[in-house]
C-alpha positions as CSV (number, residue, x, y, z in Angstrom):
1,R,0.2,0.5,0.4
2,L,3.0,2.0,0.4
3,R,4.7,1.3,-2.5
4,R,1.2,2.6,-4.3
5,E,-2.2,3.8,-4.7
6,A,-4.8,2.5,-6.8
7,P,-5.8,5.2,-9.6
8,T,-9.4,5.2,-7.8
9,K,-7.7,5.7,-4.4
10,R,-5.6,8.5,-5.4
11,A,-7.7,10.1,-7.4
12,A,-10.1,10.4,-4.4
13,T,-6.9,11.8,-2.4
14,I,-6.2,14.8,-5.5
15,A,-9.5,15.5,-5.4
16,S,-10.4,15.8,-1.4
17,L,-6.7,18.1,-1.1
18,A,-7.9,20.6,-4.4
19,R,-11.5,20.8,-2.2
20,M,-9.4,21.2,1.1
21,Q,-7.1,24.2,-1.0
22,T,-10.8,25.7,-2.3
23,M,-11.7,25.6,1.3
24,L,-8.5,27.5,2.6
25,S,-8.8,29.8,0.2
26,R,-11.1,32.3,1.3
27,C,-11.7,34.9,3.3
28,A,-10.7,34.3,7.0
29,S,-11.6,30.7,6.0
30,S,-10.0,29.7,9.6
31,L,-12.1,32.0,11.4
32,A,-14.7,30.3,9.9
33,F,-13.7,26.8,10.6
34,V,-13.6,28.1,14.8
35,A,-17.2,29.7,14.1
36,L,-17.9,26.1,12.4
37,A,-16.4,24.4,15.6
38,A,-17.2,25.7,18.4
39,H,-20.9,27.5,17.9
40,A,-24.4,27.3,16.7
41,D,-24.1,29.9,13.7
42,P,-21.1,29.8,11.5
43,H,-22.7,33.5,10.3
44,A,-22.7,34.8,13.7
45,I,-19.8,36.2,13.3
46,K,-19.8,39.5,11.6
47,R,-17.2,41.3,9.9
48,T,-17.3,45.1,7.5
49,T,-14.7,45.5,4.9
50,P,-12.0,46.7,5.6
51,V,-11.0,50.0,3.8
52,P,-7.7,50.8,2.8
53,W,-5.5,54.0,4.1
54,K,-4.5,56.6,1.4
55,I,-1.3,58.9,2.0
56,P,-2.5,62.1,0.4
57,P,-0.4,64.0,-1.6
58,K,2.1,66.3,-0.4
59,T,1.5,69.6,0.2
60,N,3.4,72.5,0.7
61,T,3.3,74.8,3.7
62,T,4.5,78.5,4.0
63,T,7.0,77.6,5.6
64,T,7.9,75.7,2.5
65,T,8.2,72.4,4.1
66,A,6.9,69.1,2.9
67,T,4.5,67.1,5.3
68,T,2.6,64.2,4.9
69,T,-1.1,63.3,6.6
70,I,-1.7,59.2,7.0
71,S,-5.2,58.5,7.6
72,T,-6.2,55.1,8.1
73,T,-9.4,53.4,9.1
74,T,-9.5,50.5,11.2
75,T,-11.5,47.0,10.5
76,S,-14.2,46.4,13.3
77,L,-15.1,42.7,14.4
78,T,-18.1,42.4,16.0
79,T,-18.9,38.8,17.6
80,S,-22.7,37.3,18.8
81,L,-21.6,33.8,20.1
82,P,-24.0,31.6,20.6
83,S,-23.7,28.6,22.9
84,R,-21.0,26.1,22.4
85,L,-21.7,23.0,20.5
86,G,-18.6,20.9,21.5
87,S,-14.9,21.1,21.7
88,F,-12.2,18.9,20.3
89,L,-8.6,18.5,21.5
90,V,-4.9,17.6,18.8
91,I,-2.2,16.1,19.8
92,G,0.5,14.4,17.0
93,D,3.6,12.8,17.1
94,W,3.4,11.6,20.7
95,G,4.4,7.9,21.1
96,W,7.6,8.7,23.4
97,D,10.0,4.8,22.7
98,P,13.4,4.7,25.7
99,D,15.5,3.3,22.8
100,V,15.0,6.1,20.2
101,H,14.7,8.8,22.3
102,G,17.5,8.4,24.4
103,E,18.1,12.3,25.5
104,I,14.3,11.8,27.1
105,T,15.4,9.7,30.2
106,S,11.5,9.2,31.1
107,R,7.6,9.2,29.6
108,G,7.8,12.8,31.9
109,C,7.1,15.0,29.4
110,Q,4.6,12.4,27.1
111,Q,2.7,12.0,30.8
112,A,2.3,15.7,31.4
113,V,1.0,16.5,27.9
114,A,-1.5,13.4,28.2
115,D,-2.3,14.7,32.2
116,S,-2.8,18.9,30.8
117,M,-5.4,17.1,28.0
118,A,-7.2,14.9,30.5
119,D,-7.2,18.7,33.1
120,T,-8.4,20.7,30.1
121,A,-11.2,17.9,28.7
122,R,-12.5,18.1,32.3
123,L,-12.3,21.7,32.2
124,L,-14.6,21.7,28.9
125,G,-16.8,19.3,29.5
126,D,-18.2,18.5,26.4
127,L,-14.9,16.9,24.5
128,K,-16.5,15.0,21.3
129,F,-13.5,13.9,19.8
130,V,-9.4,13.7,19.5
131,V,-7.6,14.4,16.7
132,N,-4.4,12.4,16.3
133,V,-2.0,13.4,13.4
134,G,0.3,10.2,13.2
135,D,3.4,9.2,14.7
136,S,1.6,7.7,17.5
137,F,3.8,4.9,18.0
138,Y,8.0,5.3,17.7
139,P,10.0,4.0,16.7
140,D,8.3,1.7,14.2
141,G,4.3,1.3,14.5
142,V,2.5,-1.8,15.9
143,R,2.6,-5.4,14.5
144,N,-1.6,-5.6,15.0
145,K,-4.0,-5.3,17.6
146,S,-2.7,-6.9,20.2
147,D,0.6,-5.5,20.2
148,P,1.6,-4.2,23.8
149,Q,2.1,-0.7,22.7
150,W,-1.0,-0.7,22.6
151,D,-0.9,-0.5,26.5
152,S,2.2,0.6,27.1
153,K,2.2,4.0,24.9
154,W,-2.2,4.2,24.9
155,R,-4.2,3.5,27.0
156,D,-1.5,3.3,30.3
157,V,-0.9,7.5,28.9
158,Y,-3.8,8.6,28.4
159,T,-6.8,8.7,30.7
160,K,-10.1,6.5,30.2
161,E,-11.9,10.2,30.0
162,L,-9.8,11.3,26.9
163,R,-10.2,7.8,25.7
164,D,-14.0,7.4,26.1
165,V,-14.3,10.1,23.0
166,P,-13.1,8.5,19.7
167,W,-9.6,9.5,18.5
168,Y,-10.0,10.2,14.5
169,S,-6.2,8.9,13.4
170,V,-4.1,9.3,10.3
171,Y,-0.4,7.3,10.0
172,G,2.8,9.0,10.5
173,N,5.8,8.0,8.7
174,H,7.5,5.5,11.9
175,D,3.5,4.1,12.3
176,Y,3.5,2.3,8.8
177,H,7.9,0.5,9.8
178,Q,6.5,-2.3,10.8
179,D,2.3,-2.5,10.4
180,P,1.5,-5.2,7.8
181,C,-0.1,-2.9,5.6
182,A,2.9,-1.0,4.2
183,C,3.5,-4.1,1.9
184,A,-0.6,-4.7,1.6
185,D,-2.5,-3.6,-1.1
186,D,-5.4,-4.0,1.3
187,F,-5.9,-1.4,4.0
188,K,-8.0,-3.9,6.1
189,E,-4.1,-4.9,6.9
190,C,-3.5,-2.0,8.8
191,A,-3.0,-2.6,12.5
192,Q,-4.7,0.8,13.2
193,V,-7.4,0.8,10.7
194,N,-10.6,0.3,13.2
195,M,-13.8,0.7,11.1
196,N,-15.9,0.3,14.3
197,T,-17.3,3.5,15.4
198,S,-18.2,2.1,19.5
199,D,-14.8,0.0,19.6
200,L,-12.7,3.1,21.3
201,N,-10.1,0.5,22.3
202,Y,-8.4,1.5,19.1
203,F,-8.7,4.7,17.0
204,Y,-11.1,5.5,14.9
205,M,-9.6,4.5,11.6
206,P,-12.2,3.4,8.7
207,D,-9.4,3.9,5.9
208,T,-5.9,5.7,5.9
209,S,-8.2,8.5,4.6
210,F,-11.7,9.2,5.5
211,N,-14.1,11.5,6.0
212,V,-16.4,12.4,9.4
213,Q,-19.2,13.9,9.1
214,H,-20.5,16.3,12.6
215,E,-23.4,17.1,11.9
216,D,-24.2,17.8,15.6
217,L,-20.9,19.7,15.2
218,K,-21.7,21.2,11.7
219,L,-18.4,20.1,10.9
220,E,-17.1,17.8,8.8
221,V,-13.5,16.5,9.7
222,I,-11.2,15.2,7.0
223,A,-8.3,12.4,7.5
224,L,-5.5,12.0,4.4
225,D,-2.4,9.8,4.9
226,M,-0.1,11.9,3.1
227,N,3.1,9.5,3.2
228,Y,3.0,8.2,-0.2
229,Y,3.5,12.2,-1.2
230,T,5.8,12.7,1.4
231,W,7.5,9.6,3.2
232,V,8.0,7.1,1.0
233,N,11.4,6.7,0.1
234,Y,12.0,7.4,3.5
235,T,10.3,5.2,4.6
236,C,10.3,2.0,2.6
237,H,13.6,0.5,3.6
238,W,12.6,0.1,7.2
239,T,9.6,-1.9,6.2
240,P,9.8,-5.6,5.2
241,C,8.6,-5.2,1.9
242,E,10.5,-6.8,-0.9
243,D,10.3,-4.0,-3.3
């Protein structure tokens, strides 16, 4: 799977990228995304059109000294924020390993982040999901659903409260190293793929690229596996693939 993508899969990925590019090219897209993620009415945030400032031409005074007057108009931003619909957390590059992170001698840093996430989730009180952008299991990923790293690097680190919501996840390049789907064409062979939305013992990853509609939050989560396009030349020699 890492070596090549089927044309239909590649076309779908490119279409998703084009769709995201169009979305991001819109004015204040990040602001709109925050509104969609947190509030009931994305149109509640009203923007006024900025008026560019102009420098009037120089004028001579009676003392023949040239003076310039700059007039500026500031942009106002009026917000009307209705009740919040929910919240989510984002994390990536977190799977600490004692053998490859030698300069970090304990799990203390990862645990501190995990504890902070748990505190934040309790403070928010409306956590809907966690976005996990990959490199979850350094250095080489997990081999199957029984791999002990599911416990040692995830379940034993992040509280049950954090794992009681879906973790929408994608593969990092390290996650592919020893994963069986690195050399397979069937995504169902991937150790991290889990299509069961009710099975919170693992990440939610119905395919290596996928999307999830959250009508309750008025947003869509788009997850793209970019390893084929960015990391393939750096990753393949770590895998057991023959070619």
